[in-house]
N, C-alpha and C positions, 0 to 999 in steps of 0.2 A: 420377369420370368422367375426370379427367386421368390418373390411374394406368392406367385401362383403355385409354385412347388410346396412352399410352407403351408399355404391354405389347403392345397389338395391333400397333403399328409394329415393335417388336422381333421379333415372330414373323414379320411379313411382309417385313422387310428382307432384302436380298440378303446372305447369309452370306459370300459371297466378297469383299465389299467391306469397307472399314474402317468399323466401327460408329460411331466417333466422327464421321466425315465424314458418314455417312448420317443420323445423328441431327441434326447441325448443319444439314444441308440441309433436313430435315424441319421443323425449328423455324423456319427462314427462310421456308418456304412457308406455314406456319401463320400466322406474323406478317404476312406480306405480304397474305394474304387478309383476316384480321381487321382490320388497319389500313385496308385499302381500303374496307371497309364503313363504318368510322368516318369516314374522310375524306369519302365521298359524303354520309353523313347530316349531318355537322356543316357542311360547306360549304353544303348545301341550306338548313338552318334558319338558318345565319348570314346568308346572302344575303337570305332572306325577312324575317328579324327586324331586320337591319341592325346586328347586334351585333359590334363589333370583337373583343371577348373570345372569342366563339364561333369567329369566323374565325381568331383567333390559335390557339385550341385545335385547330381543324381543320388548320391548317398544321403544328402540332406533331405531329398524327397523320400528316400527309403526310411529315414527316421521319422518323417512325417506320417508315412504309411503305418509304421509300427505304432506311432502315437495315436493314430485313428483307431487302430485295433485295440489298444489299451483303453482308449476313451470309451469305446463300445462296451468293453468288458467292465470298465469302471462304472458306467451308468447302469449296467445290468445288475451288478452286485449292490450298488448304492440304492437301487430301487427295491431291494428285498425288505420285507417288513421286520420289525423288531422280533427278537427271539430271546431265549433264556440267557444265551452267552452275550448277546448285544442288546440289552434292554432299551437303548436309546436309538436303535436302528443301525443301518449300515452306510449312511450317507457320506461319512468321512472317507469311505473307500475311494470316492472320487478324487480326494486329495492325494491318497496313496498312489493311485494310478498316475496322477499327474507328476508326482515325485519320480516315479520310475521312468517316465518319459523324459523328464528333465536330465536325469543322470545319463540316459542313453544318448541324448543330444550332445551333452558335454563330452562324453567318451568319443563320439564320432568326430567332434571338432578337434580333439587332441590328435586323433589318428591322422587326419587330413592336414593338420599343421605339420606334422613330421613329413608326410608325402610331398607337401608343397615346398618344404625346405630342400628336399632331394631334387625336385624339378628345377629349383633356382640354381642349384649347383651344377646340374646337368640338363640344360634347356633342350627341348625338342620342338619341332615344328608341328603346327596344327594343320591337318588336312581339311581345308574348307570345302563345303559343298552346299548346294541349295537345300538339301534335306535337312542339314544342320540348322539352317536359318529358319525353315518352316517349323521344325520341332521346338526350337527355343521361343519363337513368337507364340506358338500354340501354348507352350508352358506358361508364358506370361499371362495370356488371356485366361487360361483355366485357373491359375492361382488367384487372379483378381476376383474371378467369380466365386471361388472357394472361400476366400476371405470375407466377401460380402455375405455369403450364405451362412457361414459360422456366426457372423456378427448379428444377423437377423434372428437366427435361432437362439443365440445367447441372450439377446434382448427379450425374447419371448419367454424364456424359462429362467432368466436371471442366473446364468452360469458363468463363473469366473474361468472355469476350465475351457469353455468354448470361446470366451473372449480372448484368452491367451492364444488359442489355436487360430483365431481370426487375425490377430496381430502377427503371428508367426507366418501365416499364409501371405499376408500383404508385404511383409518384410522379405519374403522369398522372391517376390517380384523384383525387388532391387537387386538381389544377388544374381538372378538370371539375366537381368539387363547388363550387369557388370561383366558376366561371362560373355555375353554377346558382344559387348564393347571390346573386350580383350581379343576376341576372334577377328573382329573388324580391323582393330589396330594392327595385328600381325599381317592380315591380308593386304592392307594398304601400305604399311611402312616396313614390314619385315621384322619389327621389334618383337622378340619372344618374351612377352610379359605374362604368359599363362601361369607360371609358377607364383608370380607375385599376386595375381588375382586370386589364385587358389588359396594363398596365405591369408589374404584379406577375408575371404569367405570363411575360412577356418576360424579366424579370430572372432568373426561375427557369430558363428555357431557356438563357440565356447562361451562368448558373452551372453547369448540368448539362453543357453543352458543354465549358466550360473544364476541369471536373473530369475528364471522359472523355479530353480531349486530354492532360492531365497523366499519366493512368493509362497510356495507350497509348505515350506518349513514353518512359515508364519501361520498358515492356516492350521497345520497340525498342532502347533504349540498353543494356539488360541490367540488370534490377533484382535485388535480393536474392532468392534462392530462398525458397520457403515454409519457415518454421521447422520444420514437421513433417517435411518431406523431409530437411533438414539433420540433425535428430535421429535419423531412421532410419538415415542413412548412418553417423553417428558411433557409434550403438549397435551396428550390424553390425561396424564395424572394431574397436571396443573389445572385442567378445566373441570375436574371433578369437584363439585360444589360441597358435597357432604363431609369431606375430609378437611382437616386443618392444614396438612401438607404432607410431604414425602421426602425421603432421603435414602441414601445407600442403595441406589439402583445398580444392580449387577447383571450383566448379560453374558451368556456363554452359549456356544453353538456346538452341535454334533452333526453338522452338515448344513447345506444351504436352507433347508426347510425345517430343521430341528433346532429351534431357537428357544432357549429357556432364560428366565429372568427371575430375580428376587428383589423385593423393595420393602422398605419400612414405611408403613402408612401411619401418620399422626392423626389421632382422633380425640374428640372430647372425652376426658376421663369420666364424665358422668354417664356415658352410654353404658347400657348393660351388655353383657357378653353376647346375648343372642342378636342384638341390633348391630354390634360391631361385626359379628360373623356374617350377617346378611349383606352388609355393605361390602365387605372384603370379597365375598362370593360373587357379587355383581361386577366388581372391578376385574377379578380373575377371569370370569366368563366373557366379558366384553373384550378384554385383551386377546383372548384366544380367538374369538370370532372376527374381530376387526383387524388385528395385527398378526394373527397366526403365531402368537407367542405364549408358551406355557409359563404363566406367572405364579409365583408363590409370594404371598404378602405376610409381613410380620407387623402386628399391631403395637403401636407406641401411644399410650394414653398421655394426653397433655392437659395440665391444669390451666384453665383459661380464666379463672375468677379469683383465685387467692391473691391478695394485694402484694404480699412480699414476693411471691413467685413471679408475678407480672413485672414488679419493679426490677427483679434480678434478670428476668428474660430480656426486657428492653435495654437494661444496662449492658449485658453481655453482647447483645446484637450491635450496640453502638460502639463498644470497645473493639470488637472484631473488625467492623467496617473501617474504623479509624486506622487500624494497623495495616489492613490491605483489603480492598473491596473484593478481591478474588477469593478470599477465605469464606468458607461456608460453615455455619454452626447449626447444630440441631440437638434434640434430646436434652435441652436445658432443664435441670431439675434441682431442687434444694432438698437435701437429706439431712435431718438432725438426729444425731445419736449421742446420748449422754452429754447433752448441752454443747456438743460440737457440731456446728453447721457447716456443711460441705456442699459446694456447687459442683455438680457433675454435668458435663456435656461432651458431645463428640464434635471434633473439628476436622473438616475436610480441607486438606492442604493441597494446592495444585503442584504438579511436577516442577522440579527445579526451583523451589521456593528459596527466597534469599536467606531465611533463617533456619537453623536447625530446630527440631522439635523442642529440645531443652531451652534454647534461647527464646523461642516463641512463648513457651509456657511461663518463663520468668517475666517476660514483658507483660503478658496478660495478667499475671498475679499482682504485679505492681500497680497496674491501672485499676484493678478491682478494689484494692485497698484504698486508692485515692478517690474513686468515684462512687463505689457501692458500699463498701464497709469491710470489716474483718471477717473473712470467710476462708475456710480451707478450699483447695481447688483440686479437682481430679479431671484430667482431660484425656479422652481417647482420641488419638490422632489417626485420621484415615487418609491415606494417600491414594486418592481416586483418579485414575487416568481417563475416565469417561468425560471429565469436564472440559 
């Protein structure tokens, strides 16, 4: 059924518009309508039965409804093209709308935490009826469907916002089951646990809100790219036969579809400028076409034939590998000025490395004197967290 709805919408959607935006707005509308039905049903039975846990669950669905509305608005604004004020587009607004929803969820959780504490202090009986049972069972079924729907659309358009909505919907199933269980317990045993169940739901809502806040803060600050994306870029660059190598791959995003990267490309220093430019243009074009990434390349000429340069190159590589195989070295070059020979290179150091930069440079300098010769040393340390 869900696949049929998604396929139907894909056929009916306006092909002139961005499909990701169209699907995001569609998911927001579906969520808005389904959550509205749940809010009306649960508020009604919660008011009639006097259950604070059902009312808490209803407000949780109300926050879900507002989340759907904000998601709808977020996808609409995120789909707007770049303009003078926002030259990289508006896709990050999806993260801003998600942050707003997360703060709202957390606020609602704190409010019902206080309400549940009051109900524990002054317990009240729940008025059970069959309508209550039917509404809660309907709620469970609808939330399961909603979660699976969000999950399928999220997979189709690669949306972290909808993945979070899917998890939230499926987690709501367990909260409603818990509410149903508390009602059944009171009906069978007379134990008034409604306040305690409401407290558990409130804690869950607060926890969910904080987790979502953390996730969207990371997105807005600029989190580490997906490892699969990094591996795809590395595999493409490593397989390009015309270049000597590459280093300093940096990736940053302005939304799910606005990915930018920069990299240093090592080329034979005998190439003329026009040939190097042609190769770089090919790499950038293919990156955009195959990976959807706007790549900017910096050319680093490498001396492949000078005997002293090659001796130093091999010696430095060997020293670095002996110190730690996780270290990466690039841009090795020998510069002689006024009879002073200096070895320059960049060293990529993994996070939480055992030595400080100063201690590492001292150890490398000592090994160079012992194995290569008397040279000055200049190291540019690069702490790259993409490795």
